[in-house]
C-alpha positions as CSV (number, residue, x, y, z in Angstrom):
1,M,-10.7,35.8,33.6
2,R,-9.7,33.7,30.6
3,I,-11.6,35.4,27.8
4,S,-11.2,39.1,27.0
5,Q,-14.3,40.7,25.6
6,L,-15.3,44.3,24.7
7,A,-18.3,45.8,26.2
8,V,-19.4,47.5,23.0
9,T,-22.0,45.4,21.1
10,P,-22.0,45.0,17.3
11,L,-25.3,46.9,17.3
12,L,-23.5,49.8,19.1
13,V,-20.7,49.8,16.5
14,L,-23.3,49.8,13.7
15,L,-25.3,52.5,15.4
16,L,-22.3,54.8,15.7
17,G,-21.5,54.3,12.1
18,A,-25.1,55.0,11.2
19,C,-25.1,58.3,13.1
20,Q,-21.7,59.5,11.8
21,T,-21.7,62.1,9.1
22,S,-18.5,63.3,7.4
23,R,-17.6,65.4,4.5
24,V,-14.4,64.5,2.5
25,Q,-12.7,67.5,1.0
26,P,-10.3,67.2,-2.0
27,D,-6.7,67.6,-1.3
28,A,-5.6,70.7,-3.1
29,S,-2.1,69.4,-3.4
30,T,-3.1,66.4,-5.4
31,P,-3.0,66.7,-9.2
32,Q,-6.5,66.4,-10.7
33,P,-7.6,64.1,-13.5
34,S,-6.6,65.3,-17.0
35,L,-8.9,67.9,-18.6
36,P,-9.5,68.2,-22.3
37,I,-6.3,69.4,-23.8
38,L,-7.7,72.7,-25.2
39,A,-10.8,74.0,-26.8
40,G,-10.9,73.6,-30.5
41,E,-10.8,77.4,-31.2
42,L,-7.7,77.9,-29.1
43,R,-6.0,74.8,-30.5
44,Q,-6.3,76.1,-34.0
45,T,-4.3,79.3,-33.2
46,M,-1.7,77.6,-31.2
47,E,1.9,77.3,-32.4
48,R,3.0,73.7,-33.0
49,D,5.6,73.7,-30.2
50,L,3.1,74.8,-27.6
51,L,0.7,72.0,-28.7
52,Y,3.7,69.6,-28.4
53,H,4.3,70.8,-24.8
54,Y,0.6,70.4,-23.9
55,L,0.6,66.9,-25.3
56,V,3.7,65.9,-23.4
57,G,2.5,67.5,-20.2
58,E,-0.9,65.8,-20.4
59,I,0.6,62.4,-21.1
60,G,3.2,62.8,-18.4
61,A,0.6,63.7,-15.8
62,R,-1.6,60.8,-16.8
63,D,1.3,58.3,-16.7
64,G,2.8,59.6,-13.4
65,Q,5.8,61.3,-15.0
66,L,5.1,64.5,-13.0
67,K,8.5,66.1,-13.3
68,T,8.4,65.8,-17.1
69,A,4.8,67.2,-17.1
70,L,5.8,70.1,-14.9
71,S,8.8,71.1,-17.0
72,H,6.6,71.2,-20.2
73,Y,3.8,73.2,-18.5
74,M,6.4,75.7,-17.3
75,L,7.8,75.9,-20.9
76,I,4.2,76.9,-22.0
77,L,4.1,79.6,-19.4
78,Q,7.3,81.1,-20.7
79,E,5.7,81.5,-24.1
80,K,2.1,82.3,-23.3
81,A,0.1,83.3,-20.2
82,E,-2.5,80.5,-20.2
83,P,-4.6,79.7,-17.0
84,Y,-5.0,76.0,-17.7
85,A,-1.2,75.3,-18.0
86,A,-0.6,77.6,-15.0
87,E,-3.1,75.7,-12.8
88,R,-1.7,72.3,-13.9
89,A,1.9,73.4,-13.2
90,T,0.9,74.8,-9.8
91,R,-0.9,71.6,-8.7
92,I,2.0,69.4,-9.8
93,A,4.7,71.5,-8.3
94,L,2.8,71.5,-5.0
95,H,2.4,67.8,-5.1
96,L,6.1,67.4,-5.8
97,K,6.9,69.8,-3.0
98,D,8.8,72.0,-5.5
99,Y,7.6,75.2,-3.8
100,Q,9.7,77.7,-5.7
101,M,8.6,76.3,-9.0
102,G,5.0,76.3,-7.6
103,L,5.3,80.0,-6.8
104,Q,6.5,80.8,-10.3
105,A,3.5,78.9,-11.7
106,V,0.9,80.4,-9.4
107,R,2.2,83.9,-10.2
108,G,1.5,83.2,-13.8
109,W,-1.9,81.9,-12.9
110,L,-2.7,85.1,-10.9
111,D,-1.5,87.3,-13.8
112,V,-3.9,85.8,-16.2
113,A,-6.8,85.1,-13.7
114,P,-6.5,87.6,-10.9
115,A,-10.2,87.0,-9.8
116,D,-9.9,83.2,-9.6
117,P,-10.3,82.3,-5.9
118,L,-8.6,78.9,-6.4
119,A,-5.5,80.6,-7.6
120,H,-5.3,82.7,-4.5
121,Q,-5.8,79.6,-2.3
122,F,-2.9,77.9,-4.0
123,A,-0.8,81.0,-3.7
124,A,-1.5,81.2,0.0
125,I,-0.5,77.6,0.6
126,L,2.7,78.0,-1.4
127,H,3.6,81.2,0.5
128,L,2.9,79.4,3.8
129,R,5.1,76.5,2.9
130,T,8.0,78.9,2.0
131,G,7.7,80.7,5.3
132,Q,6.0,83.8,3.9
133,M,3.2,84.2,6.4
134,A,2.3,87.8,5.6
135,Q,2.0,87.0,1.9
136,A,-0.1,83.9,2.7
137,Q,-2.4,86.0,4.9
138,T,-2.8,88.5,2.1
139,Q,-3.8,85.8,-0.3
140,F,-6.3,84.3,2.0
141,E,-7.9,87.7,2.7
142,T,-8.1,88.3,-1.0
143,L,-9.7,84.9,-1.4
144,L,-12.3,85.7,1.2
145,A,-13.1,89.0,-0.4
146,L,-13.5,87.3,-3.8
147,I,-15.9,84.7,-2.5
148,G,-18.1,86.9,-0.4
149,G,-16.3,87.9,2.8
150,A,-15.6,86.3,6.1
151,D,-18.8,84.4,6.6
152,Q,-19.3,80.9,8.0
153,H,-18.9,79.0,4.7
154,N,-15.9,80.9,3.5
155,L,-13.9,80.9,6.7
156,L,-14.5,77.2,7.0
157,L,-13.1,76.7,3.5
158,V,-9.9,78.4,4.6
159,A,-9.7,76.3,7.8
160,D,-10.3,73.2,5.8
161,A,-7.6,74.2,3.3
162,L,-5.1,74.6,6.1
163,K,-5.8,71.5,8.2
164,K,-3.4,69.3,6.3
165,E,-0.6,71.7,6.4
166,P,2.5,70.2,8.1
167,D,3.6,73.2,10.1
168,K,0.8,73.3,12.7
169,T,2.2,76.3,14.6
170,V,2.3,78.5,11.5
171,V,-1.2,77.5,10.5
172,L,-2.6,78.3,13.9
173,Q,-0.8,81.7,14.0
174,L,-2.1,82.5,10.5
175,M,-5.7,81.8,11.6
176,R,-5.3,83.8,14.7
177,N,-3.9,86.7,12.7
178,M,-6.9,86.6,10.4
179,R,-9.2,86.7,13.4
180,L,-7.7,89.9,14.8
181,D,-9.9,92.3,12.9
182,Q,-12.9,89.9,13.2
183,Q,-13.4,89.9,17.0
184,Q,-17.1,90.2,16.7
185,N,-17.4,87.6,14.0
186,P,-18.5,84.2,15.4
187,Y,-17.4,82.4,12.3
188,A,-13.8,83.6,12.8
189,H,-13.8,82.3,16.4
190,Y,-15.2,79.0,15.3
191,A,-12.7,78.6,12.4
192,V,-9.8,79.2,14.8
193,G,-11.4,76.8,17.3
194,L,-11.6,74.2,14.6
195,V,-7.9,74.5,13.9
196,E,-7.1,74.4,17.6
197,A,-9.2,71.3,18.1
198,N,-7.5,69.6,15.1
199,Q,-4.2,70.3,16.8
200,K,-5.6,68.9,20.1
201,L,-5.2,72.2,21.8
202,Y,-8.5,71.5,23.5
203,D,-8.4,73.9,26.4
204,I,-7.7,76.8,24.0
205,A,-10.2,75.6,21.5
206,E,-12.9,75.5,24.2
207,Q,-12.3,79.3,24.8
208,S,-12.6,80.1,21.1
209,L,-15.8,78.0,20.7
210,R,-17.4,79.6,23.8
211,R,-16.7,83.0,22.3
212,A,-18.4,81.9,19.0
213,I,-21.4,80.7,21.0
214,T,-21.6,84.0,22.9
215,L,-21.7,85.9,19.6
216,K,-24.2,83.5,17.8
217,A,-26.0,81.2,20.3
218,N,-28.4,79.7,17.7
219,W,-25.6,78.4,15.4
220,P,-25.3,74.6,16.0
221,L,-21.7,74.0,14.8
222,P,-19.9,75.6,17.8
223,H,-22.1,73.7,20.2
224,I,-21.4,70.4,18.5
225,L,-17.6,71.0,18.3
226,L,-17.5,72.2,21.9
227,S,-19.1,69.0,23.1
228,Q,-16.4,67.0,21.2
229,V,-13.7,69.2,22.7
230,L,-15.1,68.7,26.2
231,S,-15.2,64.9,25.7
232,A,-11.6,65.0,24.5
233,Q,-10.7,66.6,27.8
234,G,-12.4,63.9,29.7
235,K,-15.4,66.1,30.5
236,R,-18.0,63.7,29.0
237,Q,-20.8,64.5,31.4
238,Q,-20.2,68.2,30.8
239,A,-20.3,67.6,27.1
240,L,-23.6,65.8,27.4
241,E,-25.1,68.4,29.6
242,H,-24.1,71.1,27.1
243,L,-25.8,69.4,24.2
244,R,-28.8,68.6,26.3
245,N,-29.2,72.3,27.2
246,S,-28.6,73.3,23.6
247,V,-31.3,70.9,22.4
248,Q,-33.8,72.2,25.0
249,T,-33.0,75.8,23.9
250,H,-33.2,75.0,20.1
251,P,-35.6,71.9,19.9
252,D,-36.1,72.2,16.2
253,D,-32.4,72.1,15.3
254,S,-31.9,68.6,13.9
255,A,-28.1,68.9,13.8
256,L,-27.9,69.6,17.5
257,R,-30.4,66.8,18.4
258,H,-28.4,64.4,16.2
259,A,-25.2,65.3,18.0
260,Y,-26.9,64.9,21.3
261,A,-28.3,61.5,20.4
262,R,-24.9,60.3,19.2
263,Q,-23.3,61.5,22.5
264,L,-26.0,59.5,24.3
265,I,-25.1,56.4,22.3
266,E,-21.4,56.8,23.0
267,T,-22.1,56.9,26.7
268,E,-24.4,53.9,26.3
269,Q,-27.5,55.7,27.3
270,F,-29.6,53.9,24.7
271,A,-33.1,54.4,26.1
272,E,-32.5,58.2,26.0
273,A,-30.9,58.0,22.6
274,L,-34.0,56.1,21.3
275,L,-36.2,59.0,22.4
276,E,-34.1,61.5,20.6
277,F,-34.0,59.5,17.4
278,R,-37.8,59.3,17.5
279,Q,-37.9,63.1,17.6
280,L,-35.3,63.3,14.8
281,R,-37.5,61.0,12.6
282,E,-40.5,63.2,13.3
283,Q,-38.5,66.2,12.1
284,N,-37.0,64.3,9.1
285,P,-39.5,61.6,8.1
286,E,-37.9,61.1,4.7
287,A,-34.3,60.7,6.0
288,T,-33.7,57.0,5.6
289,E,-30.3,57.3,7.5
290,I,-32.2,58.4,10.6
291,S,-34.8,55.6,10.2
292,Y,-31.9,53.2,10.0
293,A,-30.3,54.5,13.1
294,L,-33.6,54.4,14.9
295,A,-34.2,50.9,13.8
296,I,-30.8,49.8,15.2
297,L,-31.6,51.5,18.5
298,A,-35.1,50.0,18.7
299,T,-33.5,46.6,18.1
300,Q,-30.9,47.3,20.7
301,E,-33.6,48.3,23.2
302,A,-35.9,45.4,22.4
303,S,-38.6,47.6,21.2
304,W,-39.6,44.8,18.9
305,E,-42.8,46.1,17.2
306,E,-41.2,49.4,16.5
307,A,-38.0,47.7,15.1
308,R,-40.1,45.3,13.0
309,S,-42.0,48.1,11.4
310,L,-38.9,50.1,10.7
311,W,-37.0,47.2,9.2
312,Q,-39.9,46.2,7.0
313,A,-40.1,49.7,5.6
314,L,-36.3,49.9,5.1
315,R,-36.5,46.7,3.0
316,G,-38.1,48.8,0.4
317,E,-34.9,50.8,0.0
318,S,-32.4,49.1,-2.2
319,E,-29.4,50.4,-0.3
320,F,-30.7,49.1,3.0
321,Y,-32.4,45.9,1.8
322,R,-29.7,43.4,2.9
323,D,-29.2,45.1,6.3
324,A,-33.0,45.4,6.9
325,T,-33.5,41.7,6.0
326,Y,-30.8,40.6,8.4
327,F,-32.0,42.7,11.3
328,L,-35.6,41.9,10.7
329,A,-34.5,38.2,11.1
330,R,-32.8,39.3,14.4
331,V,-36.1,40.7,15.5
332,E,-38.1,37.6,14.6
333,E,-35.5,35.4,16.3
334,S,-35.7,37.5,19.5
335,T,-39.5,37.3,19.5
336,G,-39.7,33.6,19.1
337,N,-40.7,33.4,15.4
338,T,-37.9,30.9,14.7
339,A,-39.2,29.6,11.3
340,L,-39.6,33.1,9.9
341,A,-36.2,34.1,11.3
342,I,-34.5,31.2,9.6
343,G,-36.2,32.0,6.3
344,L,-35.2,35.6,6.5
345,Y,-31.6,34.7,7.4
346,H,-31.5,32.4,4.4
347,S,-32.7,35.2,2.1
348,V,-29.8,37.6,3.1
349,A,-27.9,37.8,-0.2
350,P,-24.2,37.1,-0.5
351,G,-22.1,40.0,0.6
352,E,-21.9,41.8,3.9
353,R,-23.9,40.0,6.7
354,H,-24.4,36.9,4.6
355,I,-22.0,34.8,6.6
356,D,-23.3,35.9,10.0
357,A,-26.9,35.4,8.7
358,M,-26.1,31.8,7.7
359,I,-24.4,31.1,11.0
360,R,-27.3,32.4,13.0
361,A,-29.7,30.3,10.9
362,S,-27.6,27.3,11.7
363,Y,-27.8,28.1,15.4
364,L,-31.6,28.3,15.2
365,L,-31.7,24.9,13.3
366,A,-29.6,23.4,16.1
367,E,-31.8,24.8,18.8
368,T,-34.8,23.2,17.1
369,D,-33.3,19.7,17.2
370,R,-31.9,19.9,13.7
371,L,-28.2,19.8,14.6
372,P,-27.1,17.6,11.7
373,Q,-28.8,19.9,9.2
374,A,-27.1,22.9,10.9
375,R,-23.7,21.3,10.6
376,R,-24.3,20.4,7.0
377,Q,-25.2,24.0,6.3
378,L,-22.0,25.3,8.0
379,R,-19.8,22.7,6.1
380,Q,-21.4,24.0,2.8
381,L,-20.7,27.6,3.9
382,R,-17.0,26.8,4.5
383,S,-16.9,25.3,1.0
384,T,-18.4,28.4,-0.7
385,H,-16.5,30.9,1.5
386,P,-13.1,29.5,2.1
387,K,-11.7,32.8,3.2
388,E,-14.1,32.8,6.2
389,A,-13.6,29.1,7.0
390,V,-11.7,29.7,10.2
391,D,-14.5,31.9,11.6
392,I,-17.1,29.3,10.5
393,Y,-15.2,26.5,12.3
394,L,-15.1,28.6,15.4
395,A,-18.9,29.3,15.1
396,E,-19.6,25.6,14.7
397,A,-17.4,24.7,17.7
398,Q,-19.4,27.2,19.8
399,M,-22.6,25.8,18.5
400,L,-21.6,22.3,19.6
401,I,-20.6,23.5,23.0
402,E,-23.9,25.3,23.5
403,Q,-25.7,22.2,22.4
404,A,-23.9,20.3,25.1
405,Q,-22.2,17.9,22.7
406,D,-19.7,15.5,24.2
407,A,-16.0,16.5,24.3
408,K,-15.1,13.9,21.7
409,T,-17.3,15.5,19.2
410,V,-16.1,19.0,19.9
411,L,-12.4,18.1,19.9
412,A,-12.9,16.1,16.6
413,L,-14.1,19.4,15.0
414,Y,-11.1,21.3,16.4
415,T,-8.8,18.6,15.1
416,Q,-10.2,18.8,11.6
417,A,-10.1,22.6,11.7
418,L,-6.4,22.6,12.7
419,K,-5.7,20.0,10.1
420,D,-7.1,22.4,7.5
421,F,-5.5,25.4,9.1
422,P,-2.4,24.2,10.9
423,E,-0.8,26.7,13.3
424,N,-3.8,29.0,13.2
425,N,-3.7,31.0,16.5
426,A,-7.4,31.7,16.7
427,L,-8.3,28.0,16.4
428,Q,-5.6,26.8,18.7
429,Y,-6.4,29.4,21.3
430,S,-10.1,28.5,21.2
431,R,-9.3,24.8,21.6
432,G,-7.1,25.7,24.6
433,L,-10.0,27.5,26.3
434,Y,-12.3,24.5,25.7
435,L,-9.7,22.1,27.1
436,A,-9.4,24.3,30.2
437,D,-13.1,24.1,30.7
438,Q,-12.8,20.3,30.4
439,A,-10.0,20.4,33.0
440,Q,-7.6,18.8,30.4
441,Y,-4.8,21.0,31.6
442,E,-1.8,19.4,29.9
443,P,-3.2,19.6,26.3
444,M,-4.6,23.1,27.2
445,E,-1.1,24.3,28.1
446,A,0.4,22.7,25.0
447,D,-2.1,24.7,22.9
448,F,-1.4,27.9,24.7
449,L,2.3,27.5,24.5
450,A,2.1,26.7,20.8
451,V,0.3,30.0,20.2
452,L,2.9,31.9,22.2
453,S,5.7,30.2,20.3
454,R,4.4,31.9,17.2
455,D,3.3,35.1,18.8
456,N,4.8,35.9,22.2
457,Q,2.6,39.0,22.4
458,H,-0.7,37.2,22.1
459,A,-2.3,39.0,25.0
460,E,-5.4,36.7,25.2
461,T,-3.3,33.6,25.4
462,L,-0.9,35.1,28.0
463,N,-3.9,36.1,30.1
464,A,-5.7,32.7,29.7
465,L,-2.7,30.7,30.6
466,G,-1.9,32.9,33.6
467,Y,-5.4,33.0,34.9
468,T,-5.9,29.2,34.6
469,L,-2.7,28.6,36.6
470,A,-3.9,31.2,39.2
471,D,-7.4,29.7,39.4
472,R,-5.9,26.3,40.0
473,N,-3.6,27.9,42.6
474,V,-0.5,26.3,41.0
475,R,2.8,27.8,39.8
476,L,1.8,31.2,40.9
477,P,5.0,33.1,40.2
478,E,4.9,31.8,36.6
479,A,1.2,32.7,36.4
480,L,2.0,36.2,37.6
481,Q,4.6,36.7,34.8
482,Y,2.1,35.7,32.1
483,I,-0.5,38.1,33.4
484,Q,2.0,40.9,33.8
485,R,3.0,40.5,30.2
486,A,-0.6,40.5,29.1
487,L,-1.4,43.6,31.2
488,A,1.6,45.5,29.8
489,L,0.1,44.9,26.3
490,R,-3.4,45.9,27.3
491,P,-3.3,47.9,30.6
492,E,-7.1,48.7,30.6
493,D,-8.5,45.3,29.5
494,P,-11.0,44.4,32.2
495,A,-10.5,40.6,31.7
496,I,-6.7,41.0,32.3
497,L,-7.3,43.4,35.2
498,D,-9.5,40.7,36.7
499,S,-6.8,38.1,36.2
500,M,-4.3,40.3,37.9
501,G,-6.6,40.8,40.9
502,W,-7.2,37.1,41.1
503,I,-3.5,36.2,41.1
504,Q,-2.9,38.9,43.8
505,Y,-5.6,37.3,45.8
506,R,-4.1,33.8,45.4
507,M,-0.7,35.2,46.5
508,G,-2.2,36.8,49.6
509,N,-2.0,40.4,48.4
510,L,-5.6,41.4,49.3
511,V,-5.3,45.1,49.1
512,Q,-3.7,45.0,45.6
513,A,-6.3,42.3,44.6
514,V,-9.2,44.6,45.5
515,A,-7.7,47.6,43.7
516,Y,-7.3,45.6,40.4
517,L,-10.8,44.0,40.7
518,R,-12.4,47.3,41.3
519,R,-10.8,48.7,38.2
520,A,-11.9,45.7,36.2
521,L,-15.5,46.0,37.4
522,A,-15.6,49.7,36.7
523,H,-14.8,48.9,33.1
524,T,-17.5,46.3,32.7
525,P,-20.2,44.9,35.1
526,D,-19.2,41.3,34.5
527,E,-20.6,38.6,36.8
528,E,-17.3,36.8,37.1
529,I,-15.4,39.9,38.1
530,A,-18.1,40.7,40.7
531,A,-17.8,37.1,42.0
532,H,-14.1,37.6,42.4
533,L,-14.3,41.0,44.0
534,G,-17.0,39.9,46.4
535,E,-14.9,36.9,47.5
536,V,-11.8,39.1,48.2
537,L,-13.9,41.6,50.2
538,W,-15.5,38.7,52.1
539,V,-12.1,37.3,53.0
540,Q,-11.0,40.8,54.2
541,G,-14.0,40.9,56.5
542,Q,-15.9,43.5,54.5
543,Y,-19.1,41.4,54.6
544,A,-21.6,44.1,53.9
545,E,-19.8,45.4,50.9
546,A,-19.2,41.9,49.5
547,R,-22.9,41.2,49.7
548,K,-23.6,44.5,48.0
549,V,-21.3,43.5,45.1
550,W,-22.9,40.1,44.7
551,E,-26.5,41.3,45.0
552,K,-25.9,43.9,42.3
553,A,-24.4,41.2,40.0
554,L,-27.5,39.0,40.7
555,E,-29.8,41.9,39.9
556,R,-28.2,42.1,36.5
557,K,-28.1,38.3,36.0
558,P,-30.2,36.3,38.5
559,D,-29.0,33.0,37.3
560,S,-25.3,33.7,37.4
561,E,-23.4,30.5,38.0
562,Q,-20.2,32.3,38.9
563,V,-21.8,34.2,41.8
564,K,-23.9,31.3,43.0
565,A,-20.9,29.0,43.0
566,T,-18.8,31.6,45.0
567,L,-21.6,32.0,47.6
568,Q,-21.9,28.2,48.0
569,R,-18.1,27.7,48.3
570,L,-17.8,30.4,51.0
571,G,-20.9,29.2,52.8
572,V,-22.7,32.5,52.3
573,S,-26.5,32.4,52.4
574,R,-28.5,34.8,50.2
């Protein structure tokens, strides 16, 4: 197969982004923005040299002169126990990895503010980085006591504070030590499981999370993390089943249902995910992020009326206006309202989606016998968006091909594009593919070799050149080398696996051919791969299985030219 494509659609990528929730925590080791130098009352009583050290420290921190700033904050601490200077010195020392200086600073901080949880957190980190695990544990336990004990929120704060620590073994041991006297505390088991999962110790993390679930079955976080841990171990179906059961047991828990819906999307079970997001929207009618995800899914699943209603509502939200306008145009395009779709595409404001909207509008103009207008629009788009000009050229070439324009017209466009962007690999590779389709093999090969001269690891070109030679049944040893190089770069790419199966077939290695083609078809139900696999099985004498492969492909795409051509060439009746 010449062209390598991913099975994940742009809608799926958007949908996963719409469903993803994350929380960014500040890095405790990074110096914070400067605070006011001192309250006026304190400044009035301060000796002049202390004020000088404060000024130099603040200016140094602001200008990135951290060592200078640290030395002046430490000079303040020698003269006066002051929490602000101690905190600043501690943060900067930790950032500079001057841990001994950091310990001196944090001790001064603790002396003047012994009930400050943040001081104990920094002290724990500094003890940890200097190999003093017992002291670090004591500081974390003091921290927990100060902020309310070892409950869910507080233990997760500790786990989060530790996740960026470089010594993963020490971090894990510390968390496990802290759990020793918390064996009946589900939050302690979850916190340890979180650290274990972050360190990719998935089998151990699974045990910790299951213990947390046993102790507190109605808490959603261990269920959600357990599903992620199971997926990471390759147990995707088990992960899905666990979330499904959890949702059935706790149907009102939106966090669980959201995680389950996301897992359904990741396994491309879109119809089931659509049902779950409908439930989520009923539970959270004001959550626009859920409405957005539901709208994407409804569009994906061709639930046009539902999608139209959702996108129209989302256009009333400023943060979603551009996306909603674009996807509403997609809905109208898909339901045959071409004029309305073109108008909506044209109203997508500059920014994200604008280029794609204008390209889609151009395609619709071309499909309604307005090809010259479509081309003028794309030329104008290249003029106003020069950074995207290559992509716009590629889109115009594809439009001309789909509109069955003659080869002279298509190649003239490629020539102009390569004149504007000489030695552009994407353009030259695309022209090579078109030349192959036109059976102009010498210029095709020249284009492919030109790309490889600039980038000898361009997997798509290696694959395309190797496959074309194999498909023509010429120079097979050379073709094999190209495909082997491509497969080494992308060992699970279904298009390259298909090419390897096809070259093995051409070389008479039928068993190897079937193995590669089965792997390729398992990755993606592509009609060309199915045509190839069926042909090799037919030649092997496995007629029933070959027919089954072809019939399944024709069920997915009844008008498949690849399958029909294969049947005709082999003299197989349907």
